[in-house]
C-alpha positions as CSV (number, residue, x, y, z in Angstrom):
1,P,137.0,89.6,23.2
2,A,134.8,92.0,21.2
3,Q,132.3,90.3,18.9
4,N,130.9,91.7,15.6
5,I,127.2,91.9,15.1
6,P,126.3,89.2,12.6
7,V,124.3,91.5,10.2
8,P,122.6,89.6,7.3
9,A,123.8,90.2,3.8
10,D,120.6,91.8,2.6
11,A,120.8,94.3,5.5
12,A,124.3,95.6,5.3
13,Q,123.2,99.1,6.1
14,D,121.2,98.1,9.1
15,F,122.1,99.4,12.6
16,P,120.9,99.0,16.2
17,V,118.2,101.3,17.5
18,A,117.4,99.8,20.9
19,M,119.0,97.4,23.4
20,Q,117.7,96.0,26.7
21,A,119.9,93.9,29.1
22,S,118.2,91.2,31.3
23,K,119.9,91.1,34.7
24,E,118.1,87.8,35.6
25,Q,119.2,86.0,32.4
26,A,122.5,87.8,31.7
27,L,121.3,88.2,28.1
28,V,121.1,91.3,25.8
29,Y,118.1,91.9,23.6
30,M,118.8,94.2,20.6
31,M,116.5,95.6,17.9
32,S,117.8,97.1,14.6
33,K,116.3,99.7,12.3
34,M,115.1,97.1,9.8
35,G,113.3,95.1,12.5
36,Y,115.9,92.4,13.2
37,M,116.0,91.0,16.8
38,Y,119.4,89.9,18.2
39,I,120.0,87.9,21.4
40,F,123.5,88.0,22.9
41,D,125.2,86.2,25.8
42,I,126.6,89.0,28.0
43,F,129.6,87.0,29.3
44,T,130.9,85.7,25.9
45,G,129.3,88.2,23.6
46,K,128.2,85.4,21.3
47,C,125.0,85.8,19.3
48,L,122.5,83.2,20.3
49,Y,119.7,84.2,17.9
50,R,118.9,86.5,15.0
51,A,115.6,87.0,13.2
52,R,113.6,89.7,11.5
53,I,110.4,90.1,13.6
54,T,108.9,93.2,12.0
55,Q,108.9,95.3,8.9
56,G,108.4,98.5,10.8
57,V,110.7,100.7,12.7
58,V,110.8,100.2,16.4
59,F,110.8,103.5,18.3
60,S,110.4,102.3,21.9
61,T,111.4,99.3,24.0
62,A,111.2,98.2,27.6
63,P,112.6,95.2,29.5
64,I,110.3,92.4,30.8
65,A,110.7,91.3,34.4
66,G,112.4,88.0,34.5
67,G,113.9,88.4,31.0
68,G,112.7,89.5,27.6
69,L,111.8,92.6,25.6
70,M,108.7,94.7,24.8
71,A,108.9,96.8,21.6
72,I,106.5,99.2,19.8
73,T,106.7,100.0,16.0
74,A,106.3,103.6,14.8
75,R,103.9,103.4,11.9
76,Q,102.1,100.1,12.3
77,G,101.7,100.5,16.1
78,Q,102.7,96.9,16.6
79,V,103.4,95.8,20.2
80,L,106.0,93.0,20.2
81,K,107.0,90.7,23.0
82,V,110.3,88.7,22.7
83,G,111.6,86.1,25.1
84,I,113.5,82.8,25.2
85,N,112.0,79.2,25.2
86,K,113.9,77.6,28.0
87,A,112.9,74.1,26.9
88,T,114.5,74.3,23.5
89,L,117.4,76.8,24.0
90,A,120.0,74.3,25.2
91,P,119.3,71.8,22.4
92,Y,119.3,74.7,19.9
93,I,122.7,75.9,21.0
94,V,124.2,72.4,20.8
95,Q,122.6,71.3,17.5
96,T,122.4,74.6,15.6
97,L,125.3,76.7,17.0
98,R,127.3,73.6,17.9
99,D,128.7,75.2,21.0
100,S,128.5,72.6,23.9
101,E,130.5,74.8,26.2
102,L,128.0,77.7,25.8
103,A,125.1,75.3,26.2
104,I,126.4,74.0,29.5
105,A,127.1,77.5,30.8
106,L,123.6,78.8,29.9
107,A,121.9,75.6,31.1
108,S,123.8,76.0,34.5
109,R,123.0,79.7,34.7
110,L,119.4,79.6,33.6
111,Q,118.6,76.1,34.9
112,L,117.7,75.0,31.3
113,P,116.3,71.6,30.6
114,G,117.5,69.4,27.7
115,A,121.2,69.4,28.7
116,D,121.2,66.4,31.1
117,E,123.3,64.1,28.9
118,L,125.6,66.9,28.1
119,Y,126.2,67.6,31.8
120,V,126.7,63.9,32.6
121,Q,129.3,63.5,29.8
122,Q,131.1,66.7,30.8
123,F,131.0,65.6,34.5
124,Q,132.6,62.3,33.7
125,T,135.1,63.9,31.5
126,L,136.2,66.3,34.2
127,L,136.5,63.6,36.8
128,A,138.5,61.5,34.4
129,Q,140.8,64.4,33.9
130,G,141.1,64.7,37.7
131,N,139.7,68.2,37.6
132,V,137.8,67.8,40.8
133,P,137.0,71.5,41.4
134,A,135.5,71.9,37.9
135,A,133.6,68.7,38.2
136,A,132.2,69.8,41.6
137,K,131.2,73.1,40.3
138,L,129.5,71.5,37.2
139,A,127.6,69.1,39.4
140,A,126.5,71.8,41.8
141,G,125.2,73.9,39.0
142,S,123.5,71.2,37.0
143,P,120.0,72.2,35.9
144,G,117.2,70.6,37.9
145,G,119.9,69.1,40.1
146,V,120.4,66.3,37.6
147,L,123.8,65.5,39.1
148,R,122.9,66.2,42.7
149,N,122.3,62.6,43.7
150,P,123.9,59.8,45.8
151,D,125.7,58.5,42.7
152,T,127.6,61.8,42.3
153,I,128.5,61.8,46.0
154,A,129.7,58.2,45.8
155,K,131.9,59.2,42.8
156,F,133.5,62.0,44.7
157,N,134.1,59.7,47.7
158,A,135.8,57.3,45.3
159,V,138.3,59.9,44.1
160,P,141.4,59.9,46.2
161,A,142.4,63.1,47.9
162,Q,145.3,65.1,46.6
163,P,148.0,66.1,49.1
164,G,147.4,69.5,50.7
165,Q,143.8,69.7,49.4
166,P,140.4,68.9,51.0
167,Q,138.7,65.6,50.2
168,P,136.9,65.8,46.8
169,V,133.5,65.2,48.5
170,F,134.1,68.2,50.8
171,Q,135.1,70.3,47.8
172,Y,131.8,69.4,46.3
173,F,129.8,70.1,49.4
174,S,131.6,73.4,49.9
175,I,130.5,74.5,46.4
176,L,127.0,73.4,47.2
177,L,126.9,75.3,50.5
178,D,128.2,78.5,48.7
179,K,125.5,78.1,46.1
180,G,122.6,77.7,48.5
181,K,120.8,75.1,50.6
182,L,121.5,71.4,50.5
183,N,118.7,68.9,50.1
184,A,117.8,66.2,52.7
185,M,120.0,63.5,51.2
186,E,123.0,65.9,50.8
187,S,122.5,67.2,54.4
188,V,122.7,63.6,55.8
189,E,125.7,62.7,53.6
190,L,127.5,65.9,54.7
191,A,126.6,65.4,58.4
192,R,128.0,61.9,58.5
193,P,131.7,62.6,57.9
194,V,131.5,65.9,59.8
195,L,130.2,64.1,63.0
196,Q,132.8,61.4,62.5
197,Q,135.4,64.0,62.6
198,G,133.9,65.5,65.8
199,K,133.0,68.9,64.3
200,P,129.3,69.3,65.3
201,Q,129.8,73.1,65.5
202,L,130.0,73.1,61.7
203,L,126.5,71.6,61.5
204,E,125.2,74.1,64.0
205,K,126.7,76.9,61.9
206,W,125.1,75.6,58.7
207,L,121.8,75.1,60.5
208,Q,121.8,78.7,61.6
209,E,122.6,79.8,58.1
210,D,119.7,77.6,56.8
211,K,122.1,75.6,54.6
212,L,120.9,72.2,55.6
213,A,117.5,70.5,54.9
214,C,116.3,69.1,58.2
215,S,114.9,65.6,58.3
216,E,114.2,62.8,60.8
217,Q,117.3,60.9,59.6
218,L,119.5,64.0,60.2
219,G,118.0,64.5,63.6
220,D,118.6,60.9,64.6
221,M,122.2,61.2,63.5
222,V,122.7,64.4,65.5
223,A,120.8,63.3,68.6
224,T,123.6,61.0,69.7
225,V,125.9,64.0,69.8
226,D,123.9,67.1,70.7
227,V,120.3,67.0,72.0
228,N,119.8,70.7,71.5
229,M,120.8,70.6,67.9
230,A,118.7,67.5,67.3
231,L,115.6,69.3,68.8
232,S,116.1,72.2,66.4
233,I,116.3,69.7,63.5
234,Y,113.2,67.7,64.6
235,L,111.2,70.9,65.0
236,R,112.1,72.1,61.5
237,A,111.5,68.6,60.1
238,E,108.1,68.4,61.9
239,V,108.9,65.2,63.8
240,P,106.8,65.9,67.0
241,E,107.4,62.7,68.9
242,K,111.2,63.0,68.8
243,A,111.0,66.7,69.3
244,I,109.0,66.2,72.5
245,N,111.5,63.5,73.6
246,C,114.3,66.1,73.2
247,M,112.3,68.6,75.3
248,M,111.9,66.0,78.0
249,Q,115.7,65.4,78.0
250,R,116.3,69.2,78.2
251,G,113.7,69.6,81.1
252,E,111.6,72.0,79.1
253,F,108.3,70.5,80.3
254,D,106.5,73.8,80.0
255,K,107.0,73.8,76.3
256,I,105.8,70.3,75.5
257,V,102.0,70.9,75.9
258,A,102.1,74.1,73.9
259,Y,104.1,72.5,71.1
260,A,101.9,69.4,70.9
261,A,98.8,71.6,70.7
262,K,100.4,73.7,68.0
263,V,101.3,70.8,65.7
264,G,98.2,68.7,66.7
265,Y,100.2,65.8,68.1
266,R,98.5,63.4,70.6
267,A,101.0,62.1,73.1
268,D,100.8,59.6,75.9
269,Y,101.2,62.1,78.7
270,S,100.4,59.7,81.5
271,Y,103.3,57.5,80.6
272,M,105.6,60.5,80.0
273,L,104.6,61.9,83.4
274,Q,105.4,58.6,85.2
275,S,108.8,58.5,83.5
276,I,109.7,62.0,84.5
277,A,108.5,61.6,88.1
278,R,110.9,58.8,88.9
279,T,114.0,61.0,88.1
280,N,112.8,64.6,88.2
281,P,109.9,65.3,90.6
282,A,110.2,69.0,90.2
283,G,110.1,68.7,86.4
284,A,107.2,66.3,86.7
285,L,105.3,68.9,88.8
286,E,105.7,71.6,86.2
287,F,104.8,69.2,83.5
288,A,101.7,68.0,85.4
289,K,100.6,71.7,85.8
290,Q,100.8,72.2,82.1
291,L,98.9,69.0,81.3
292,S,96.2,69.8,83.9
293,A,95.8,73.4,82.5
294,A,95.2,71.9,79.0
295,S,92.9,69.2,80.4
296,L,95.2,66.5,79.1
297,V,95.5,64.5,82.3
298,D,93.2,63.4,85.1
299,P,94.2,65.3,88.3
300,N,93.3,62.3,90.4
301,Q,95.9,60.2,88.5
302,V,98.5,62.9,89.1
303,V,97.7,62.9,92.9
304,D,98.0,59.1,93.0
305,L,101.2,59.3,91.1
306,F,102.9,61.7,93.5
307,M,101.4,60.2,96.7
308,A,102.7,56.8,95.7
309,S,106.1,58.2,96.5
310,N,104.8,60.3,99.4
311,R,105.5,63.5,97.5
312,I,103.3,65.8,99.7
313,Q,105.0,69.0,98.5
314,E,104.5,68.2,94.8
315,T,101.0,67.0,95.4
316,T,100.1,70.3,97.2
317,A,101.7,72.4,94.5
318,F,99.9,70.6,91.8
319,L,96.5,70.7,93.4
320,L,96.8,74.4,94.3
321,E,97.3,75.1,90.6
322,A,94.8,72.6,89.3
323,L,92.0,73.7,91.8
324,K,92.5,77.5,91.6
325,E,89.2,78.0,89.9
326,N,87.4,76.6,92.9
327,K,84.8,74.5,91.0
328,P,82.2,72.4,92.8
329,E,83.2,69.3,90.9
330,H,86.6,69.5,92.6
331,A,85.2,69.1,96.1
332,A,86.9,65.7,96.7
333,L,90.2,67.0,95.5
334,Q,89.9,70.1,97.7
335,T,89.3,67.8,100.7
336,K,92.2,65.7,99.6
337,L,94.6,68.6,99.4
338,L,93.8,69.8,103.0
339,E,93.8,66.2,104.4
340,V,97.2,65.5,102.8
341,N,98.8,68.4,104.7
342,L,96.9,68.0,107.9
343,R,97.7,64.3,108.2
344,G,101.1,64.6,106.5
345,G,102.7,66.9,109.1
346,S,102.3,70.2,107.2
347,P,99.4,71.8,109.1
348,Q,100.9,75.3,108.4
349,V,100.2,74.7,104.7
350,A,96.6,73.8,105.3
351,D,96.3,76.8,107.6
352,A,97.6,79.1,104.9
353,I,95.2,77.6,102.4
354,L,92.2,78.1,104.7
355,Q,93.3,81.6,105.7
356,N,93.3,82.7,102.1
357,K,89.8,81.1,101.6
358,M,90.9,79.5,98.3
359,F,88.4,76.7,98.4
360,T,84.7,76.5,99.4
361,H,83.5,73.0,98.3
362,Y,85.5,70.7,100.5
363,D,84.0,68.6,103.4
364,R,83.9,71.2,106.1
365,A,82.9,69.0,109.0
366,Y,85.7,66.5,108.2
367,I,88.4,69.2,107.8
368,G,87.2,70.9,111.0
369,K,87.9,67.8,113.0
370,L,91.3,67.4,111.4
371,C,92.1,71.0,112.2
372,E,91.2,70.6,115.8
373,A,93.3,67.4,116.0
374,S,96.3,69.3,114.4
375,G,96.1,72.2,116.9
376,L,94.6,74.7,114.5
377,S,91.9,75.9,116.9
378,Q,91.2,79.0,114.8
379,R,90.5,77.0,111.6
380,A,88.5,74.5,113.6
381,M,86.3,77.3,114.9
382,E,85.6,78.5,111.4
383,H,84.3,75.0,110.5
384,F,82.2,74.4,113.6
385,D,78.4,75.1,113.6
386,N,77.6,73.9,117.1
387,V,77.8,76.7,119.7
388,D,79.3,74.5,122.4
389,D,82.1,73.5,120.0
390,I,82.7,77.1,119.2
391,K,82.8,78.2,122.8
392,R,85.2,75.3,123.7
393,S,87.6,76.3,121.0
394,L,87.3,80.0,121.7
395,V,88.0,79.7,125.4
396,A,91.0,77.4,124.6
397,M,92.4,79.9,122.1
398,C,91.9,83.0,124.2
399,S,93.3,81.4,127.3
400,N,96.6,81.0,125.5
401,P,98.3,84.3,124.5
402,Q,100.6,82.6,122.1
403,M,97.7,81.0,120.2
404,M,95.3,83.9,120.2
405,N,95.1,86.1,117.1
406,P,92.9,89.2,117.9
407,D,92.4,89.9,114.2
408,F,91.1,86.4,113.7
409,V,88.8,86.6,116.7
410,L,87.3,89.9,115.5
411,T,86.7,88.5,112.0
412,F,85.3,85.3,113.4
413,F,82.6,87.0,115.4
414,G,81.6,88.8,112.3
415,S,80.4,85.5,110.8
416,Q,78.3,84.5,113.8
417,S,74.7,85.5,114.7
418,P,74.2,88.1,117.4
419,E,72.8,85.5,119.8
420,T,75.8,83.2,119.3
421,S,78.2,86.2,119.6
422,L,76.7,87.3,122.9
423,E,76.7,83.8,124.3
424,C,80.4,83.4,123.5
425,L,81.3,86.8,125.0
426,K,79.6,85.8,128.2
427,E,81.5,82.5,128.2
428,L,84.8,84.4,127.9
429,L,84.0,86.8,130.8
430,G,82.7,84.0,132.9
431,R,85.8,81.7,132.5
432,N,88.6,84.3,132.6
433,M,87.5,87.9,132.9
434,R,90.9,89.4,133.5
435,G,92.5,87.5,130.7
436,T,89.8,88.1,128.1
437,I,88.5,91.5,128.9
438,Q,90.6,93.1,126.2
439,I,89.4,90.9,123.3
440,V,85.8,90.9,124.7
441,T,85.6,94.7,124.6
442,Q,87.1,94.8,121.1
443,V,84.5,92.4,119.8
444,A,81.8,94.2,121.6
445,A,82.8,97.6,120.1
446,K,83.2,96.2,116.5
447,Y,79.8,94.4,116.5
448,S,78.0,96.7,118.9
449,E,75.3,97.6,116.3
450,Q,74.6,94.0,115.4
451,I,74.5,92.6,118.9
452,G,73.0,95.7,120.5
453,S,74.6,98.2,122.9
454,E,72.0,97.7,125.6
455,Q,72.4,93.9,125.6
456,L,76.2,94.3,125.8
457,C,75.9,96.8,128.7
458,E,73.6,94.5,130.5
459,M,76.2,91.7,130.0
460,F,79.0,93.7,131.6
461,E,76.6,94.8,134.4
462,G,75.7,91.2,135.0
463,F,79.4,90.4,135.7
464,K,79.8,93.8,137.5
465,C,82.5,94.5,135.0
466,Y,82.3,98.3,134.8
467,E,85.9,98.5,133.6
468,G,85.0,96.4,130.6
469,M,81.9,98.4,129.9
470,F,84.0,101.6,130.1
471,M,86.5,100.1,127.6
472,Y,83.8,98.9,125.3
473,L,81.8,102.2,125.3
474,G,84.9,104.3,125.0
475,Q,85.5,102.8,121.6
476,I,82.0,103.7,120.2
477,V,80.8,106.7,122.2
478,N,82.4,109.3,119.9
479,I,80.6,107.9,116.8
480,S,77.4,106.7,118.4
481,T,74.1,108.7,118.1
482,D,72.4,106.5,120.7
483,P,71.6,108.6,123.9
484,N,71.7,105.4,126.0
485,V,75.3,104.7,124.9
486,H,76.4,108.2,126.0
487,F,74.5,107.9,129.3
488,R,76.0,104.4,130.0
489,Y,79.5,105.7,129.2
490,I,79.1,108.6,131.7
491,E,77.7,106.2,134.2
492,C,80.5,103.6,134.0
493,A,83.2,106.3,133.7
494,A,81.9,107.7,137.0
495,K,81.9,104.3,138.6
496,T,85.5,103.6,137.6
497,G,86.8,107.0,138.6
498,Q,87.4,108.3,135.1
499,L,86.2,111.8,136.0
500,K,88.0,113.4,133.1
501,E,86.0,111.3,130.6
502,V,82.8,112.1,132.5
503,E,83.5,115.8,132.1
504,R,84.6,115.5,128.5
505,V,81.5,113.7,127.3
506,C,79.2,116.0,129.4
507,K,80.9,118.9,127.8
508,D,81.1,117.8,124.1
509,S,78.4,115.3,123.5
510,T,75.2,116.4,121.8
511,V,73.4,113.1,122.1
512,Y,72.7,112.2,125.7
513,D,69.5,112.9,127.6
514,P,70.4,115.9,129.7
515,S,67.7,115.3,132.4
516,A,68.8,111.7,132.9
517,V,72.5,112.6,133.1
518,K,71.8,115.5,135.4
519,K,69.9,113.3,137.8
520,F,72.6,110.6,137.7
521,L,75.4,113.1,138.4
522,M,73.5,114.7,141.3
523,D,72.8,111.3,142.8
524,A,76.4,110.2,142.3
525,K,77.7,113.2,144.2
526,L,81.1,113.1,142.4
527,P,84.0,114.8,144.2
528,D,84.5,117.0,141.1
529,P,81.2,118.6,140.0
530,R,82.5,120.1,136.7
531,A,80.7,117.5,134.6
532,L,77.4,118.4,136.3
533,I,78.2,122.1,135.7
534,H,78.7,121.5,132.0
535,V,75.4,119.6,131.7
536,C,73.4,122.2,133.6
537,D,75.1,125.1,131.8
538,R,74.4,123.6,128.3
539,F,70.8,122.6,129.0
540,D,69.7,125.5,131.2
541,F,69.6,123.7,134.6
542,V,71.4,126.6,136.3
543,D,68.8,126.8,139.1
544,E,69.2,123.1,140.0
545,M,73.0,123.3,139.6
546,T,73.2,126.3,141.9
547,A,71.1,124.6,144.5
548,Y,73.2,121.4,144.3
549,L,76.5,123.2,144.6
550,Y,75.3,125.4,147.5
551,N,73.7,122.6,149.4
552,N,76.9,120.5,148.9
553,N,79.2,123.3,150.2
554,A,80.8,123.7,146.7
555,N,80.6,127.5,146.7
556,K,83.9,127.8,145.0
557,Y,82.5,126.1,141.9
558,I,79.7,128.6,141.9
559,E,82.3,131.3,141.8
560,V,84.2,129.6,139.0
561,Y,81.1,129.1,137.0
562,C,80.1,132.7,137.2
563,Q,83.6,134.1,136.8
564,K,84.9,131.9,134.0
565,V,82.3,129.5,132.6
566,R,79.2,131.6,132.0
567,P,79.2,135.2,133.5
568,A,75.9,135.8,131.6
569,K,74.2,133.3,133.9
570,T,75.2,135.2,137.1
571,P,71.7,136.7,137.5
572,V,70.1,133.3,137.6
573,V,72.7,132.1,140.1
574,I,72.1,135.2,142.3
575,G,68.4,134.7,142.1
576,K,68.7,131.1,143.2
577,L,71.1,131.9,146.0
578,L,68.6,134.5,147.3
579,D,65.9,131.8,147.2
580,L,68.3,129.6,149.3
581,D,68.9,132.5,151.8
582,C,72.5,132.6,151.0
583,N,74.7,134.9,152.9
584,E,74.5,138.4,151.4
585,D,78.3,138.9,151.8
586,F,78.9,135.9,149.6
587,I,76.5,137.2,147.0
588,R,78.1,140.7,147.0
589,N,81.6,139.2,146.7
590,L,80.4,137.0,143.8
591,L,79.0,140.1,142.1
592,N,82.2,142.0,142.6
593,S,84.3,139.2,141.2
594,V,82.1,139.0,138.0
595,G,82.1,142.8,137.6
596,I,81.0,144.3,134.4
597,N,80.5,140.8,132.8
598,C,77.3,140.4,134.6
599,P,74.3,141.5,132.6
600,V,72.6,144.2,134.7
601,D,69.1,143.9,133.1
602,D,68.7,140.2,133.9
603,L,70.3,140.8,137.4
604,V,67.8,143.5,138.2
605,V,64.9,141.4,137.1
606,E,66.0,138.5,139.2
607,V,66.7,140.5,142.3
608,E,63.7,142.9,141.9
609,R,61.4,140.0,141.6
610,R,62.5,138.9,145.0
611,N,62.3,142.4,146.5
612,R,66.0,142.5,147.2
613,L,67.0,145.3,144.9
614,R,68.8,147.2,147.6
615,L,71.3,144.4,147.8
616,L,72.8,145.5,144.5
617,Q,73.3,149.2,145.6
618,P,77.0,148.9,146.5
619,W,77.8,147.0,143.4
620,L,75.9,149.3,141.1
621,E,77.4,152.4,142.7
622,A,80.8,150.9,142.2
623,Q,80.0,150.3,138.5
624,V,78.8,153.9,138.1
625,S,81.9,155.3,139.9
626,M,84.0,153.4,137.4
627,G,82.3,155.3,134.6
628,N,79.8,152.7,133.6
629,R,77.2,154.3,131.3
630,E,75.1,151.3,130.6
631,T,71.4,152.2,130.7
632,A,70.6,149.1,132.6
633,T,73.0,150.0,135.4
634,H,71.6,153.5,135.8
635,N,68.0,152.2,135.6
636,A,68.8,149.8,138.5
637,I,70.5,152.4,140.7
638,G,67.6,154.8,139.9
639,K,65.0,152.3,141.1
640,I,67.0,151.9,144.3
641,Y,67.2,155.6,144.9
642,I,63.5,156.1,144.2
643,T,62.6,153.2,146.5
644,M,64.8,154.7,149.2
645,N,63.6,158.2,148.5
646,R,67.2,159.2,148.2
647,E,66.9,162.5,146.3
648,P,64.9,160.8,143.5
649,T,63.9,164.1,141.9
650,S,67.5,165.2,141.5
651,F,68.5,161.8,140.1
652,L,65.7,161.9,137.5
653,K,66.5,165.4,136.4
654,N,70.2,165.2,136.3
655,N,71.1,161.6,135.4
656,Q,71.6,161.3,131.6
657,F,71.9,157.6,131.2
658,Y,68.7,156.0,132.5
659,D,65.8,155.0,130.3
660,P,62.9,157.4,131.0
661,A,60.3,154.8,129.9
662,V,61.6,152.2,132.4
663,L,61.9,154.5,135.4
664,G,58.7,156.4,134.5
665,K,56.8,153.1,134.6
666,F,58.5,152.2,137.8
667,C,57.5,155.5,139.5
668,E,53.9,155.5,138.3
669,K,52.6,153.7,141.4
670,L,55.2,154.9,143.8
671,D,55.0,158.6,143.0
672,P,53.3,159.9,139.8
673,S,55.0,163.2,140.0
674,L,58.4,161.4,139.7
675,A,57.0,159.4,136.8
676,F,56.1,162.8,135.1
677,I,59.7,164.0,135.6
678,A,61.1,160.8,134.1
679,Y,58.8,161.0,131.1
680,Q,59.5,164.7,130.7
681,R,63.2,163.7,130.2
682,A,62.3,161.5,127.2
683,A,62.3,164.5,124.8
684,G,58.9,163.5,123.5
685,E,59.4,159.8,123.1
686,C,57.2,159.1,126.2
687,D,54.5,161.8,125.6
688,D,51.7,159.3,125.6
689,Q,52.8,157.9,128.9
690,L,53.2,161.4,130.3
691,I,49.7,162.5,129.3
692,K,48.3,159.3,130.7
693,V,49.9,159.6,134.1
694,C,48.9,163.2,134.3
695,N,45.3,162.5,133.4
696,T,45.2,159.5,135.7
697,N,46.7,161.3,138.7
698,G,45.3,164.8,138.2
699,L,48.7,166.4,137.3
700,F,47.0,169.0,135.0
701,K,49.1,171.9,136.1
702,D,52.3,170.0,135.2
703,L,50.8,168.8,132.0
704,A,49.7,172.4,131.1
705,R,53.2,173.8,131.7
706,Y,54.7,170.9,129.6
707,L,52.4,171.5,126.7
708,V,52.9,175.3,126.7
709,E,56.7,175.0,126.9
710,K,56.9,172.3,124.2
711,Q,54.8,174.2,121.6
712,D,54.0,171.0,119.7
713,G,50.8,171.4,117.6
714,E,50.4,167.7,117.1
715,L,50.7,167.0,120.9
716,W,48.1,169.8,121.6
717,A,45.8,168.2,119.0
718,R,46.0,164.8,120.8
719,V,45.2,166.5,124.1
720,L,42.5,168.9,122.9
721,N,40.8,166.4,120.5
722,A,37.2,167.7,120.0
723,E,36.0,164.2,119.6
724,Q,36.5,163.7,123.3
725,T,33.4,165.9,123.8
726,G,30.3,163.7,124.4
727,E,27.0,163.8,122.4
728,D,25.4,166.0,125.0
729,G,28.0,168.7,124.3
730,V,29.6,168.3,127.7
731,E,33.4,168.0,127.5
732,P,35.4,165.5,129.6
733,P,36.4,166.8,133.0
734,N,40.1,166.1,132.3
735,R,40.0,168.3,129.3
736,R,38.3,171.1,131.2
737,A,40.7,170.8,134.1
738,L,43.7,170.9,131.7
739,I,42.3,174.0,130.0
740,D,41.8,175.7,133.3
741,Q,45.4,175.1,134.3
742,V,46.6,176.4,130.9
743,V,44.6,179.6,131.4
744,Q,45.2,180.0,135.1
745,T,48.8,178.8,135.5
746,A,50.8,178.0,132.4
747,L,50.1,181.0,130.3
748,P,50.4,183.6,133.1
749,E,53.7,182.1,134.1
750,T,55.3,182.1,130.7
751,K,57.3,185.1,129.5
752,N,57.8,183.7,126.0
753,P,55.3,185.2,123.5
754,D,56.0,182.3,121.1
755,E,54.6,179.9,123.7
756,V,51.5,182.0,124.0
757,S,51.1,182.2,120.3
758,A,51.6,178.4,119.8
759,T,49.0,177.8,122.5
760,V,46.4,180.0,120.9
761,K,47.0,178.4,117.6
762,A,46.6,175.0,119.1
763,F,43.3,176.0,120.7
764,M,42.0,177.6,117.5
765,A,42.9,174.4,115.6
766,G,41.1,172.4,118.2
767,G,38.0,174.7,118.3
768,G,38.6,175.6,121.9
769,T,39.3,179.4,121.9
770,S,36.3,180.0,124.1
771,G,38.0,178.1,126.8
772,L,40.9,180.6,126.8
773,L,38.5,183.5,127.2
774,Q,36.6,182.3,130.2
775,P,37.3,184.2,133.4
């Protein structure tokens, strides 16, 4: 119901100016114009307190967090703070306001002290009245939990249940659960009847909702029913010993070590491990790994524990985990791990460990013997240092195709010295060449650089195993830069009939010694000389190749070489055939088959040097008849015609394709007049040669006519050079003879006045006009 504001008599005209409600306290703080402060209970509207706290007028207020009011006066500028005194509020309401019901309500809501006796009396009254719900609500809300004690629970338990209603104690606990979290005592007292009724799911629900206070006592009570729930309670109650016990029961061994380290609990792990091993070896293994990783147990004790029950698998798994860092101090345990499996019937496990090279500190000599005894020849070899032991195991392994692992053998040889490797390879070839040749050649190829190619070749030669040498060298020849490797490969390929390989290497390799290969191939006299042809062609042994082929009746290969392989070398071949007195018909046929692909200049040089130029006449004439305009071709046919005196003058004057310098030079000794004709055709490019040949051979009449017709002042100047006159004033006879022919022959013959004029000018420029006037 509405409540009137209790305005004092001396302030009848006063009225509120500010009001702030406290959500936390459910109280209203109100200020009036005359400075009165009022405090009201929101739920009942009752005024709890009234007092004038200032003479000024409050113009601004603000709530205080947690309850209370801040106010500021207008004129004085006072800052006022108003709040309740929780310690005296309840007694004040009881003694001054005389309102016990309001005091209890506020004390319950605000957890006010000073109302304990009042609560107890009210609780007893309600119970006496049989008002269980009200009594339960009162006890649950008692300030400071004054009524939340075993006595209260006992009183509820003593109250008989009403038909159709829950037991009074459950009504009480229900209110407590709705209000918040139970304390440890209440949680235990609630759990007892719940578990008796077989409803552990309710406890689990309340635990999930954080409604129960976990304690060791509660955990002990729940442990008989639900280990999982008990573990949760022990963890929250921080009871590590019993929490670890629950983890063991659940098989969560991987969590024990981490949990113990987290809470700082020191457990007797050895005893725990023994207990688990008897019933759960797999769990004990995982637990042991955890303990070992945290250095909480001696690995030797764990090994003894498992081996006492002949648990080889668990021992192996534990040691593999414990020894994974491969420390020197674990040498004995590494040996133990391998020994356990080699002696215990699991050599494949030891084999896998050794193959992965997991450990390096064990007793190698001892384990090597155990490996050999267990049939692990490969592993035994890895541990042997004595060459005889190695050879014995190697031969035994390679003689059994099922036992031999080529990859292992190749890797094994990589760990041996070159001397040991070579000795082992010889042992394999000597004991079983056919059965071991494949692996021997693979090893030789892989470690050729370390062992030495020459030593390996000598080894194969010593056993006359050219097939093996061919297989070995075939794997390295394409990448080797050693000339001897390439030569040896050609040699053994030839001896094993691999002529295609001989030809391929001779054709493609840039490494071998050509002279040595050429000599070998010539001495070998292979049925197919193509390899020799490639060598001689590449390294310019064409003379020797031609002689070899001709002398060995392999003329068809000569033809193939000139026609298809190297037509440019045909002149050299022809020259050598001429030296060998080869049949001229064969040479002519060879030339005709090569045709225009044969370089004429080189051919002429080769043939002319042997005074057999006429041999080329039919071929050259055939080339000319086909329209060949090559200068070299016409030079060659010109030399032949000149030598044969076959209308040379006509050829020199009419042929347009020869080189005047070449044929002029050729004719100088045979017939200078022909040389003059050739030089004359050069259109001035051979004037120096022309002048020389005329002066040398007295062809002054020809020279005079040439000079007059050409009308070249510079050429006249070179011929009439005044400096040729000696100190005694006598001119050279050649000059005089030339002038005489100019005057007597060239000028009288000419009908061209320009020629006469040019000649006079040339003489005037050379200071020789008197020569023209002589009779």
